[in-house]
C-alpha positions as CSV (number, residue, x, y, z in Angstrom):
1,M,-165.1,81.8,-22.4
2,L,-165.5,78.3,-20.8
3,E,-164.6,76.7,-24.1
4,D,-161.4,78.8,-24.3
5,I,-160.3,77.6,-20.8
6,K,-161.0,74.0,-21.7
7,S,-159.0,74.4,-24.9
8,M,-156.1,76.0,-23.0
9,F,-155.9,73.1,-20.5
10,A,-156.4,70.5,-23.3
11,Q,-153.4,71.9,-25.1
12,E,-151.1,72.0,-22.0
13,P,-149.5,68.8,-20.8
14,L,-150.5,67.3,-17.5
15,T,-147.0,67.7,-16.0
16,S,-146.9,71.4,-16.9
17,R,-150.3,72.0,-15.3
18,L,-149.1,70.2,-12.1
19,Y,-145.9,72.2,-12.1
20,H,-147.7,75.5,-12.2
21,L,-150.1,74.3,-9.5
22,V,-147.3,73.2,-7.2
23,M,-145.1,76.3,-7.7
24,D,-148.0,78.7,-7.1
25,P,-146.8,81.1,-4.3
26,A,-150.0,80.7,-2.3
27,T,-149.9,76.9,-2.6
28,L,-146.2,76.9,-1.5
29,W,-147.0,79.1,1.5
30,W,-149.9,76.9,2.8
31,T,-147.9,73.7,2.2
32,F,-144.9,74.8,4.1
33,S,-147.1,76.4,6.9
34,S,-149.0,73.2,7.3
35,L,-145.8,71.1,7.4
36,A,-144.2,73.5,9.9
37,A,-147.3,73.4,12.1
38,T,-147.5,69.6,11.9
39,L,-143.8,69.2,12.8
40,M,-144.1,71.7,15.6
41,I,-147.2,69.9,17.1
42,F,-145.3,66.6,16.7
43,R,-142.2,68.0,18.4
44,L,-144.2,69.5,21.3
45,S,-146.3,66.5,21.9
46,T,-143.5,63.9,21.7
47,V,-141.7,63.2,24.9
48,P,-138.0,62.4,24.4
49,S,-137.4,58.6,24.4
50,H,-135.2,58.8,27.5
51,L,-138.0,60.4,29.6
52,R,-141.0,58.3,28.5
53,H,-140.8,56.1,31.5
54,L,-141.8,59.0,33.8
55,P,-145.4,60.1,34.5
56,R,-146.4,63.2,32.5
57,V,-149.1,65.8,32.1
58,P,-150.7,65.6,28.6
59,I,-149.5,68.3,26.3
60,F,-152.7,69.7,24.9
61,P,-154.4,70.7,28.3
62,L,-151.1,72.5,29.1
63,L,-151.1,74.4,25.8
64,I,-154.7,75.5,26.3
65,S,-153.8,76.6,29.8
66,Y,-150.8,78.6,28.6
67,L,-152.6,80.2,25.7
68,S,-155.7,81.1,27.7
69,G,-153.6,82.9,30.4
70,E,-154.6,80.5,33.2
71,V,-152.9,81.6,36.4
72,E,-150.1,79.4,37.9
73,D,-151.9,78.2,41.0
74,V,-155.0,77.2,39.2
75,R,-153.0,75.3,36.6
76,I,-151.0,73.5,39.2
77,K,-154.1,72.4,41.2
78,R,-155.9,71.3,38.0
79,L,-153.2,69.6,36.0
80,I,-150.2,68.8,38.3
81,L,-151.5,68.1,41.8
82,P,-153.7,65.2,40.8
83,Y,-150.5,63.2,40.2
84,A,-149.6,63.8,43.8
85,N,-152.9,63.6,45.5
86,E,-154.6,60.9,43.4
87,R,-151.8,58.9,42.1
88,G,-149.2,59.2,44.8
89,E,-146.4,60.3,42.4
90,G,-143.3,62.2,43.6
91,L,-142.6,63.8,40.3
92,V,-144.2,64.5,36.9
93,L,-143.1,65.6,33.5
94,V,-144.5,69.0,32.4
95,W,-144.1,70.8,29.1
96,A,-143.1,74.4,29.6
97,L,-140.9,77.0,27.9
98,G,-140.6,74.9,24.8
99,R,-139.5,71.6,26.4
100,W,-140.3,68.8,28.8
101,M,-139.2,69.3,32.4
102,V,-139.5,67.2,35.6
103,H,-141.5,68.8,38.3
104,I,-140.6,67.6,41.8
105,I,-143.8,67.4,43.8
106,D,-142.7,65.4,46.9
107,H,-140.8,67.2,49.6
108,K,-138.5,64.2,50.4
109,L,-137.4,64.1,46.8
110,A,-137.0,67.9,46.8
111,V,-134.7,67.8,49.9
112,E,-132.7,65.0,48.3
113,M,-132.2,67.1,45.2
114,L,-131.5,70.4,46.9
115,E,-128.9,69.0,49.3
116,N,-126.8,67.7,46.4
117,P,-125.9,70.8,44.3
118,L,-123.0,68.9,42.6
119,L,-125.3,66.3,41.1
120,Y,-128.2,68.8,40.6
121,P,-126.6,72.2,39.7
122,K,-128.6,75.2,38.6
123,E,-129.3,75.0,34.9
124,L,-127.8,77.7,32.7
125,P,-130.6,79.1,30.4
126,S,-129.9,78.4,26.8
127,D,-133.2,79.3,25.1
128,G,-132.8,83.0,24.8
129,L,-135.8,84.1,26.9
130,L,-135.6,87.8,27.6
131,L,-136.2,87.3,31.3
132,W,-132.8,85.6,31.6
133,R,-131.2,88.4,29.6
134,F,-132.7,90.9,32.1
135,I,-131.6,89.0,35.2
136,G,-128.1,88.3,33.9
137,A,-125.9,85.2,34.5
138,S,-123.5,86.6,37.1
139,N,-125.5,86.5,40.3
140,I,-126.4,84.3,43.2
141,L,-129.4,82.9,41.4
142,M,-127.8,81.6,38.3
143,T,-124.2,80.6,39.2
144,N,-122.8,77.3,40.5
145,G,-119.7,76.0,42.3
146,D,-117.1,78.4,43.6
147,R,-118.7,81.4,41.8
148,W,-122.0,80.7,43.6
149,K,-120.2,80.3,47.0
150,K,-118.6,83.8,46.5
151,H,-122.0,85.4,45.7
152,S,-123.7,83.5,48.6
153,R,-121.0,84.6,51.1
154,V,-121.1,88.3,50.2
155,I,-124.9,88.5,50.1
156,R,-125.5,86.5,53.3
157,D,-123.0,88.7,55.1
158,A,-124.8,91.8,53.8
159,F,-128.2,90.5,55.0
160,N,-126.7,89.6,58.4
161,L,-125.4,93.1,59.1
162,S,-128.6,94.1,60.8
163,I,-132.4,94.0,60.4
164,P,-133.7,97.4,59.5
165,V,-136.7,97.3,61.8
166,D,-136.7,101.1,62.2
167,Q,-136.9,101.5,58.5
168,F,-139.8,99.0,58.2
169,T,-141.6,100.9,61.0
170,H,-141.1,104.3,59.3
171,L,-142.4,102.9,56.0
172,S,-145.4,101.4,57.8
173,K,-146.3,104.9,59.1
174,N,-146.0,106.3,55.6
175,L,-148.4,103.6,54.4
176,F,-150.9,104.8,57.0
177,D,-150.9,108.2,55.4
178,V,-152.1,106.6,52.2
179,I,-154.7,104.3,53.8
180,N,-156.1,107.1,56.0
181,P,-155.0,110.5,54.6
182,P,-154.5,113.1,57.4
183,S,-156.9,115.5,55.6
184,D,-159.7,113.0,55.5
185,K,-161.6,112.8,58.8
186,N,-163.4,109.5,57.9
187,D,-162.2,106.5,59.9
188,T,-163.0,103.9,57.2
189,H,-161.3,103.7,53.8
190,T,-161.1,101.0,51.1
191,V,-157.8,100.7,49.2
192,D,-156.1,98.3,46.8
193,F,-153.8,96.6,49.2
194,A,-152.0,94.5,46.6
195,D,-150.8,97.8,45.1
196,L,-149.9,99.3,48.5
197,A,-148.0,96.1,49.4
198,Q,-145.9,96.3,46.3
199,R,-145.2,100.0,47.0
200,F,-144.2,99.2,50.6
201,A,-142.0,96.3,49.6
202,L,-140.3,98.3,46.9
203,D,-139.5,101.1,49.3
204,A,-138.2,98.6,51.8
205,V,-135.8,96.9,49.3
206,G,-134.9,100.3,47.8
207,S,-133.9,102.0,51.1
208,S,-132.4,98.9,52.9
209,V,-130.9,96.9,50.1
210,L,-130.2,99.1,47.2
211,G,-129.7,102.4,49.1
212,H,-132.1,104.3,46.9
213,D,-135.4,106.0,47.8
214,F,-138.0,105.2,45.2
215,D,-140.7,107.0,47.3
216,A,-143.1,104.5,45.8
217,I,-145.6,104.7,48.7
218,H,-146.3,108.4,48.1
219,T,-145.6,108.6,44.3
220,E,-145.8,106.6,41.2
221,S,-142.1,105.8,40.5
222,L,-141.2,106.1,36.8
223,F,-138.5,103.5,37.4
224,V,-141.1,101.0,38.7
225,K,-143.6,101.9,36.0
226,E,-141.0,101.1,33.3
227,Y,-140.0,97.8,35.1
228,N,-143.7,96.7,35.3
229,G,-144.2,97.5,31.6
230,I,-141.1,95.6,30.5
231,M,-142.2,92.5,32.5
232,R,-145.6,92.6,30.8
233,D,-143.9,92.8,27.4
234,I,-141.5,89.9,28.2
235,A,-144.6,87.8,29.1
236,N,-145.9,87.5,25.6
237,P,-147.4,83.9,25.6
238,F,-146.3,83.0,22.1
239,Y,-142.6,83.8,22.9
240,L,-142.9,81.9,26.2
241,L,-144.4,78.8,24.4
242,M,-141.8,79.0,21.6
243,P,-138.6,80.6,22.9
244,F,-136.9,80.2,19.6
245,L,-139.0,83.0,18.3
246,E,-136.7,85.4,20.2
247,K,-134.0,84.5,17.6
248,V,-136.3,84.3,14.6
249,F,-138.3,87.5,15.3
250,P,-136.3,89.5,17.9
251,R,-138.3,92.1,19.8
252,R,-135.8,94.9,19.4
253,K,-137.9,97.6,21.0
254,V,-138.5,95.5,24.2
255,I,-134.8,94.6,24.3
256,K,-133.8,98.3,24.0
257,R,-136.1,99.3,26.8
258,M,-134.8,96.4,28.9
259,D,-131.2,97.3,28.3
260,D,-132.0,100.9,29.2
261,L,-133.4,99.8,32.5
262,V,-130.4,97.7,33.2
263,D,-128.3,100.8,32.5
264,K,-130.3,102.6,35.2
265,F,-129.4,99.9,37.7
266,Q,-125.8,100.5,36.7
267,M,-126.3,104.2,37.4
268,L,-127.7,103.4,40.8
269,L,-124.6,101.3,41.4
270,Q,-122.3,104.2,40.4
271,A,-124.2,106.6,42.7
272,K,-123.5,104.2,45.6
273,R,-119.8,104.4,44.8
274,T,-119.8,108.2,45.1
275,D,-122.4,108.4,47.9
276,P,-122.1,105.3,50.1
277,G,-124.7,104.7,52.8
278,D,-125.9,102.3,55.4
279,D,-127.3,99.8,53.0
280,M,-126.4,96.4,51.6
281,M,-125.2,97.5,48.2
282,T,-122.6,99.8,49.9
283,F,-121.4,96.8,51.9
284,M,-121.2,94.6,48.7
285,L,-119.2,97.3,46.9
286,K,-116.4,96.8,49.5
287,E,-115.9,93.2,48.3
288,P,-112.8,93.3,46.0
289,T,-113.6,90.0,44.3
290,M,-117.0,91.2,42.9
291,S,-116.9,92.5,39.3
292,E,-119.1,95.3,38.0
293,D,-121.3,92.8,36.1
294,E,-121.7,90.7,39.2
295,L,-122.7,93.6,41.4
296,R,-125.2,94.8,38.8
297,D,-126.7,91.4,38.1
298,N,-127.2,90.8,41.9
299,M,-128.8,94.2,42.2
300,V,-131.4,93.3,39.6
301,V,-132.1,89.9,41.3
302,L,-132.4,91.5,44.7
303,F,-134.8,94.2,43.2
304,I,-137.1,91.6,41.6
305,A,-137.1,89.1,44.4
306,G,-137.1,91.7,47.2
307,H,-140.4,93.4,46.3
308,D,-142.6,91.1,44.2
309,T,-142.5,88.1,46.5
310,S,-142.7,90.2,49.7
311,A,-145.7,92.0,48.4
312,G,-147.4,88.8,47.5
313,G,-146.9,87.3,50.9
314,L,-148.2,90.5,52.7
315,S,-151.3,90.6,50.4
316,T,-152.1,87.0,51.1
317,L,-151.8,87.4,54.9
318,I,-154.0,90.6,54.9
319,Y,-156.6,88.8,52.8
320,F,-156.9,85.8,55.2
321,F,-157.0,88.1,58.2
322,A,-159.9,89.9,56.4
323,I,-162.0,86.8,55.9
324,H,-161.1,85.3,59.3
325,P,-161.8,88.0,61.9
326,E,-161.2,85.6,64.8
327,I,-157.6,84.9,63.5
328,Q,-157.0,88.6,63.0
329,A,-158.2,89.3,66.6
330,A,-156.0,86.6,68.0
331,A,-152.9,88.1,66.2
332,R,-153.9,91.6,67.4
333,E,-154.2,90.4,71.0
334,E,-150.7,88.8,70.9
335,T,-149.3,92.0,69.3
336,L,-150.8,94.3,71.9
337,R,-149.6,92.0,74.7
338,I,-146.0,92.0,73.5
339,L,-145.6,95.5,72.0
340,G,-148.2,97.5,73.8
341,P,-150.4,100.1,72.0
342,T,-147.8,102.7,71.0
343,S,-144.2,101.6,71.3
344,D,-142.2,101.1,68.1
345,P,-141.2,97.5,67.3
346,S,-137.7,96.3,67.9
347,V,-135.7,93.3,66.7
348,D,-136.4,91.5,70.0
349,T,-140.2,92.3,70.1
350,L,-140.6,91.3,66.4
351,S,-138.7,88.0,66.7
352,A,-140.5,84.8,65.9
353,G,-140.2,83.7,69.5
354,S,-141.9,86.9,70.8
355,L,-144.8,86.6,68.3
356,P,-145.3,82.9,67.7
357,Y,-149.0,83.1,66.7
358,L,-148.4,85.9,64.2
359,N,-145.3,84.1,62.8
360,A,-147.5,81.0,62.4
361,C,-150.0,83.1,60.5
362,I,-147.3,84.4,58.2
363,R,-145.9,81.0,57.5
364,E,-149.4,79.6,56.8
365,A,-150.0,82.5,54.3
366,L,-146.7,81.7,52.6
367,R,-147.7,78.1,52.4
368,I,-151.3,78.4,51.1
369,N,-150.4,81.0,48.5
370,T,-146.6,80.7,48.0
371,P,-145.4,83.9,46.3
372,I,-143.1,82.0,44.0
373,S,-144.4,78.7,42.7
374,Y,-141.1,77.1,41.7
375,I,-137.5,78.1,41.5
376,V,-134.8,78.2,38.7
377,P,-134.5,74.7,37.2
378,R,-131.7,72.3,38.1
379,I,-130.1,69.8,35.7
380,T,-128.7,66.4,36.3
381,A,-124.9,66.4,35.9
382,E,-125.0,62.6,35.4
383,D,-127.6,59.8,35.5
384,A,-129.3,59.9,38.9
385,T,-132.0,58.2,40.9
386,L,-134.5,60.2,43.0
387,G,-136.5,57.9,45.2
388,K,-137.9,55.2,42.8
389,Y,-137.4,57.4,39.7
390,Y,-134.5,57.1,37.3
391,I,-133.5,60.6,36.0
392,P,-131.1,60.5,32.9
393,F,-128.2,62.8,32.5
394,N,-128.9,66.4,31.3
395,T,-132.6,66.4,32.5
396,S,-134.2,69.6,33.6
397,L,-135.8,69.5,37.1
398,I,-138.1,72.1,38.8
399,Y,-138.8,72.2,42.5
400,N,-142.6,72.9,42.5
401,I,-143.0,74.7,45.8
402,Y,-146.7,75.3,45.3
403,A,-147.5,71.7,44.7
404,L,-145.4,70.6,47.7
405,H,-147.4,73.0,49.9
406,H,-150.7,71.5,48.7
407,R,-150.2,67.7,49.0
408,N,-153.2,66.1,50.8
409,D,-151.0,63.3,52.3
410,V,-148.7,65.9,53.9
411,W,-151.0,68.7,55.0
412,G,-154.3,67.0,55.4
413,D,-156.3,70.1,54.7
414,P,-154.0,72.0,52.3
415,N,-156.7,74.5,51.1
416,V,-157.6,75.6,54.7
417,F,-155.9,78.6,56.3
418,R,-155.0,77.0,59.7
419,P,-152.0,78.8,61.4
420,S,-152.2,76.4,64.3
421,R,-150.5,73.7,62.3
422,F,-147.2,75.7,62.6
423,L,-147.6,76.0,66.4
424,E,-147.9,72.2,66.5
425,M,-144.8,72.0,64.3
426,T,-142.8,74.3,66.6
427,Q,-143.8,72.2,69.6
428,G,-142.3,69.2,67.9
429,S,-145.5,67.2,67.5
430,S,-145.6,67.5,63.7
431,S,-143.5,66.0,61.0
432,L,-144.0,68.9,58.6
433,K,-140.8,70.8,59.2
434,D,-139.2,69.7,56.0
435,A,-142.4,70.2,54.0
436,W,-142.6,74.0,54.5
437,V,-140.2,75.3,51.8
438,A,-141.4,78.9,51.1
439,F,-137.7,80.0,51.0
440,A,-136.5,76.8,49.4
441,S,-134.2,74.4,51.3
442,G,-130.7,73.1,51.4
443,P,-127.5,75.1,51.0
444,R,-129.1,77.4,48.4
445,Q,-132.0,78.5,50.6
446,C,-133.0,82.1,50.1
447,P,-130.4,84.3,52.0
448,A,-133.1,87.0,52.6
449,R,-135.4,84.7,54.6
450,N,-134.9,86.4,57.9
451,F,-135.1,89.9,56.4
452,A,-138.4,89.0,54.6
453,L,-140.0,87.6,57.7
454,Y,-139.1,90.6,59.8
455,E,-140.4,92.9,57.1
456,Q,-143.8,91.1,57.1
457,R,-144.0,91.0,60.9
458,A,-143.1,94.7,61.2
459,L,-145.8,95.9,58.8
460,T,-148.4,93.5,60.1
461,V,-148.1,94.4,63.8
462,M,-148.3,98.1,62.8
463,L,-151.5,97.5,60.9
464,L,-153.0,95.3,63.6
465,R,-152.5,98.1,66.2
466,E,-153.8,100.8,64.0
467,Y,-156.8,99.2,62.1
468,E,-159.3,96.4,61.8
469,W,-160.1,95.3,58.3
470,T,-162.6,93.4,56.2
471,L,-163.2,92.3,52.6
472,P,-165.6,94.6,50.7
473,A,-168.9,93.0,49.7
474,D,-168.2,93.4,46.0
475,S,-164.6,92.0,46.2
476,I,-163.6,89.6,43.4
477,H,-162.0,87.5,46.1
478,Q,-165.3,86.7,47.9
479,D,-165.2,83.1,46.7
480,G,-161.4,82.6,47.1
481,L,-158.2,84.4,46.6
482,K,-157.4,85.2,43.0
483,N,-153.9,85.8,41.7
484,A,-152.7,87.8,38.7
485,F,-151.4,86.1,35.6
486,S,-147.6,85.7,35.8
487,P,-145.4,83.8,33.4
488,F,-142.6,83.8,35.9
489,A,-144.0,81.4,38.5
490,L,-145.3,84.2,40.7
491,T,-148.6,83.8,42.6
492,L,-149.5,87.4,43.6
493,P,-153.0,88.5,44.5
494,H,-154.4,91.3,42.3
495,D,-157.2,93.9,42.7
496,L,-157.2,93.1,46.4
497,H,-159.4,95.9,47.8
498,I,-159.5,95.9,51.6
499,T,-161.7,98.1,53.9
500,F,-159.6,99.5,56.8
501,T,-161.3,101.0,59.8
502,K,-159.2,103.0,62.3
503,R,-159.2,101.5,65.8
504,K,-160.3,103.8,68.6
């Protein structure tokens, strides 16, 4: 047998043998795969020539972080913050979503960028990520120029109509029924507060903004369940690392489910037309210049921003009250002094001026674990200079809020929960006013800021009067707050079980 093989190869010319070897399907597959992988690694690791003068985070630690599912706050502290805290840099290049982007990590540079929307407009997504398809392009988040001014005017007017404190109070009482069921005579209960906070925030944005009762506090909303499932599917790490895969291998089932959910938002909008109410979407429907697509896209943005970020802020505050009983007690003392033990809150009694200590606690919670780490990228409309840095035309820039809130040279002790720093700021003895940017800054600051702060103060005062709470001994957060993985820049605590004891 061996002699036959030798004889066959001896009779076949060398060129023929090489041809058969090269054209073998398995050989071709591995050759092209190796070349593609090599080219991809080269492309990923190579910084464009016009950006090589800027400091940058090495590519491979970033890739390992993304592929391992490392949460956003841990990645920022480990890989990005050293450029601010150890090297004194104001910005740094970071590879994300298939490209290199400039992360602004100094609040003075951030303010300079945000106050010049003509030079640094919002970047229009071009990479086909499903998140952008879900959000849409015709809303306050994604538009620029006159289109953005129209969206901003309508939405700000809607939020300025009134603060629904009565609704927040009603929903807080609904939450008590879940924490401490009327049929259960025990005074102490342990609940997953991260889940309850999301349910509360969803009902708040549903009833006050969208004009729809999800009844999420008492029931598991199928609408919300589908939304959470779609967001998990969108977050496939390989598609986030290589957005071009959405075009090469489109996820048709996910797209179909996502489009079906967008259609449900459209149905909610149509229901508002036939059955208007005392909510913000009803107000926005009266605006003749708003198209159907604009109304729907803004509804989706308000839904996402209105419950995920609020839930994250509430969960963080309740956690820090749980591990700092002295701070919890001081906030309760202020609450009882201003509101008394039983009266319902009002716009006046819930104002930041009426509850300065509680408001400082909320601001500190939003600083130390900012619910949204960074905002939609900007892009340079022409060559620009930020501080000492030259930024070429058509460069993507991200405003890294989490990093800004954890700079040692600004906050001194950024990892310590110390609400008093905001009382000092209010009294004018601090230079930190521009450094707290939980709702962004400049003309495109979040229009729901006042709404969100009233929402947090309303639920918190109700909880402070009704309960005292602690962290269970077996909590995963005993050694520090742990956030869930999110590919969309959200820092939201997960599995946050809290033990509530009803006050006598």
